[in-house]
C-alpha positions as CSV (number, residue, x, y, z in Angstrom):
1,X,-17.6,-16.7,15.3
2,X,-18.6,-14.3,18.1
3,X,-17.3,-10.8,18.8
4,X,-16.9,-10.0,22.5
5,X,-15.6,-7.0,24.5
6,X,-11.9,-7.6,25.2
7,X,-11.1,-4.4,27.2
8,X,-12.5,-1.0,28.1
9,X,-11.3,2.3,29.5
10,X,-14.5,3.4,31.2
11,X,-13.5,7.0,31.3
12,X,-10.7,9.1,30.0
13,X,-10.5,12.8,29.1
14,X,-9.3,13.8,25.6
15,X,-6.0,15.7,26.1
16,X,-5.6,17.0,22.6
17,X,-7.5,17.3,19.2
18,X,-5.5,17.9,16.1
19,X,-7.1,17.5,12.6
20,X,-3.6,18.0,11.0
21,X,-2.2,14.8,12.5
22,X,-2.5,11.3,11.0
23,X,-6.0,10.0,11.7
24,X,-6.5,7.8,14.8
25,X,-6.3,8.0,18.5
26,X,-2.9,8.4,20.3
27,X,-3.0,6.7,23.7
28,X,-0.4,6.4,26.5
29,X,1.4,3.2,25.7
30,X,1.0,2.1,29.3
31,X,-2.8,2.2,28.8
32,X,-2.5,0.3,25.5
33,X,-0.6,-2.4,27.4
34,X,-3.2,-2.5,30.2
35,X,-6.0,-2.9,27.6
36,X,-4.0,-5.9,26.1
37,X,-4.0,-4.1,22.8
38,X,-1.4,-3.5,20.0
39,X,-0.5,-0.4,17.9
40,X,-2.9,0.0,15.0
41,X,-5.5,-2.2,16.6
42,X,-9.1,-1.1,16.0
43,X,-11.0,0.5,18.8
44,X,-14.3,2.2,19.4
45,X,-14.4,5.6,21.0
46,X,-17.7,6.8,22.5
47,X,-18.4,10.1,24.2
48,X,-19.6,9.8,27.7
49,X,-21.7,12.9,27.5
50,X,-21.9,13.9,23.8
51,X,-22.9,12.3,20.6
52,X,-19.4,11.4,19.3
53,X,-19.0,7.7,18.4
54,X,-16.2,6.5,16.1
55,X,-14.2,3.5,15.1
56,X,-10.5,4.1,14.6
57,X,-7.1,2.6,15.5
58,X,-4.5,3.0,18.2
59,X,-1.2,4.8,17.9
60,X,1.1,4.5,20.9
61,X,1.8,7.7,22.8
62,X,4.6,8.4,25.3
63,X,4.6,6.0,28.3
64,X,3.3,7.6,31.5
65,X,2.0,10.7,29.7
66,X,-1.7,9.8,30.2
67,X,-2.3,11.2,26.7
68,X,-5.5,10.6,24.8
69,X,-5.3,12.5,21.6
70,X,-7.8,12.5,18.7
71,X,-6.1,12.9,15.4
72,X,-7.2,13.7,11.8
73,X,-10.9,13.2,11.1
74,X,-11.4,11.7,14.6
75,X,-10.7,15.2,16.0
76,X,-13.9,16.5,14.4
77,X,-16.0,14.3,16.6
78,X,-14.7,15.2,20.1
79,X,-13.3,18.2,22.0
80,X,-10.3,18.6,24.3
81,X,-11.4,17.7,27.9
82,X,-14.3,15.6,26.7
83,X,-14.7,12.3,28.6
84,X,-14.8,9.2,26.5
85,X,-14.9,5.4,26.7
86,X,-12.5,3.4,24.6
87,X,-13.4,-0.2,23.8
88,X,-11.5,-3.0,22.2
89,X,-13.1,-6.3,20.9
90,X,-11.9,-9.7,19.9
91,X,-13.5,-12.3,17.7
92,X,-13.5,-15.9,18.8
93,X,-14.5,-19.1,17.1
94,X,-15.7,-20.8,20.3
95,X,-17.5,-19.0,23.1
96,X,-15.8,-21.2,25.7
97,X,-12.5,-19.4,25.0
98,X,-14.0,-16.1,26.2
99,X,-12.6,-14.4,29.3
100,X,-13.9,-11.6,31.4
101,X,-13.0,-8.2,29.8
102,X,-10.4,-5.9,31.2
103,X,-12.0,-2.8,32.5
104,X,-9.8,0.2,33.5
């Protein structure tokens, strides 16, 4: 088994942080589709300029909204307007099945 990068949003700004919401990251459903991901799929969120780095799961946001919202405990690691990278991985049994990651 080998874990490889499946897709990555190389830079997106956090549009909202709300510790009162269900924990996770809410992302525009169009972006989730472009990443070839599914609702509740695990993702890594890394700050581009700060120290925030978490593992959480995706919740679909409104299509076309360009939302990127940190919810619950995840909101404690980032601030509104902060630029982050979002990475999704997949695990394969055979390396030959690997494909080049989707980078947006």
